N, C-alpha and C positions, 0 to 999 in steps of 0.2 A: 504494500499501499502506500508505504514511504515514497519507494520508487517511481510510484506513478506520480505520486507528487513533485517529486523531482523534478520528472520531465516538465510536469503542467506548468511549473513553476521555477523552471531554472535559476532566473535571477539571485529567490533567495536562497538559493541553495548554492550561488557560486559568491553570494554576499559572506556566508558563513565559512565557506572554505578559502575564501579572503584574508577575512578577520582573523581567524587560526594560523594560518601560515604567510604569510603576506612579505616575508621577503623571500621564501619559496616560490610566489606566485609571480614577483619580477622577474627571480632569475630565469624558470621555466618560459613563460612570456618572452623574456629579449632573449632566449635561445632560442625559442622556434623562430622569431626574425630573422636571428642573423642567420641560422642554418638554411631557412628558406631562399634567402637572398642569394647563398653564398653556394648554395649545390643543387643542381638538376635533382639529385637523387633523393632531396627533400622537401622538391618542388608539392607533393602532397599537403604539406601542412596548411591547415586554412588560416594562416595570419591575417587575413582581410578580416575574418568572421571574429576571431580574436580584438582583433581590433576597433572594430565595432563594438561587441560587446563591450571589452575593458573601459570605452568612453560610455558605456550606458551604467559599468561600475564607477566612476572614478565620479559622475553624479552625485554620486550616494556619499560622496566623499571615504569609500576605501581607498584610494590609492592617489598620490601624488598624480597630478597634472604634465606638471611641468618637467618630473622625473620621464613619466612617460611617455610624452611626445617626443623629450631631446631623445630618449631610449631608441624608441620606435625607429625615428626620422637616420639619425647618427650608425645605427647596428642595418637598418636594412642599405643603405647607403654604402656602407664598408663590404657588405656582404655581396653585393654587387661589384665592386671595385674588383674584390677577390676573385668573383667569378671571371671576370675579364681577363684580369693579368694570368691566370692560370690559364685559361683557354688559350691568349698569347703566346706563352709559354709552349704548350702542346703542338704549336704547329711547326715546331722545331725537332719535334719527336716523333721516333716512329710509331705508326699506329696500327690500329685494328681494322679489321676491317667495318665493325660499328661504328669506330669514330669515323675512320674515312668516310660512311656515308650519310653521318650527320651532318661532318665538313661540308660536304657536294650541296647538301638541302638549303644550310645555312647560305652557301657560297650562292647560289644557284635561282633557290626557288622564294627565300628569306628576302622579304621586300621590306629592308631600313631606312625608312623616309625620316625627317626632321617631327613629322608628327606621332610615328609609331616610337621614335626616341621619347620624347617629353610625357607620352601618356600611355607608355606600354605595362606601365602596375597598373592598369586600370582591365588590361587586358593577361590576365595572371599565366594561365595556360601559352599562349602568344608570348607574353611580353617575358616570363623568365628564359625564354633563348636570348635574348637583344644583347645582352653583355657579350654573350660565346660568338652573335651574330657580327658585332661589331668586331671584335675582335679578329675573327677569322675575315673581314673586307676589310681592314687596316682604317676602323672608322675612326677620324682626329682624336686624340685622345683630350688636348682641351674642351672639344664638344662633349666628348661622353662623359668627363667629368663633369659638365655643367648641367646638360641632360640628363644625367643621373642623381645629381643632387637635388635639380627644381623638381623632377620627379616624383623621388620616394619623399619629397616634404610636404608636394599637395596632396598626395596618395594618403600618409599618414595623418594628415591634418582632416581632410574633407570625410574620410571615412571614420577615425576617433569622434570628430565633431556631431556628425551626424548621428554615432550613438549618444553622444552626451547630452544633445540637445533633445532626441527624444527619449530619451530616459525618463526625462521630467514629466511625459506625458503618461495619463492613468491607462489611455487605449493600449498604447503601445506595449506598458508593462502588464496586461492582463494579457496581450495576443506575444507575449515574449517569443516563445518555442515557434512560434509560425513566422515571426517575424526574425528570428536568428537563419532557421531554416531559407528563407529566400533569401536573406543577405548572404549563405553558403552557397547555393546557387546561381547569382549573378555572373559569378566568373564563367561559368560555363555558356550559359546566355549572350555574355558579354562575346569571346570567343567565337560560339556559333554565326553569329553577327557580324564581325570582323570576318571569316573567312566566307560572305558569302560577297563583298563588297568586290 
């Protein structure tokens, strides 16, 4: 019965967890943000949903707003820098057939425009390949650094404050489960719409 209540009222359950394990919560959130940004192996982590939910919890006073924003913005940006430099380094190493096929796709089929560079964080499955594509296509480093910083700043702040301000609404709190699921599904919808362009 309690498990069903936790599913129907996830914010109350999360508030209790955060209150009891606040330091550990910061560590888990920041680790997830860094891993999702720095490695394609962790691209399945729902960081966009986490940032949205944390924004809702922050509105209730369980987190420090400035620590969260600084942590998410810096770690997602550093993670993408790391992915870029590791991808660039691999260009000069012996590669497997799998890596070769990825490189061919990134060089031949991946459309790396200024729009994609700036808004890639809003296209999670597609956007996670952007640092790798930038390295493969010898994208100008100065422009990559600038666009990555701006893209992550915009993505983190919009997602976070959407959760923060919606967290004040009683209707949103009542239907928190459905809204969180909708936010989790948005990345897949974004990518499908982008692929149809």
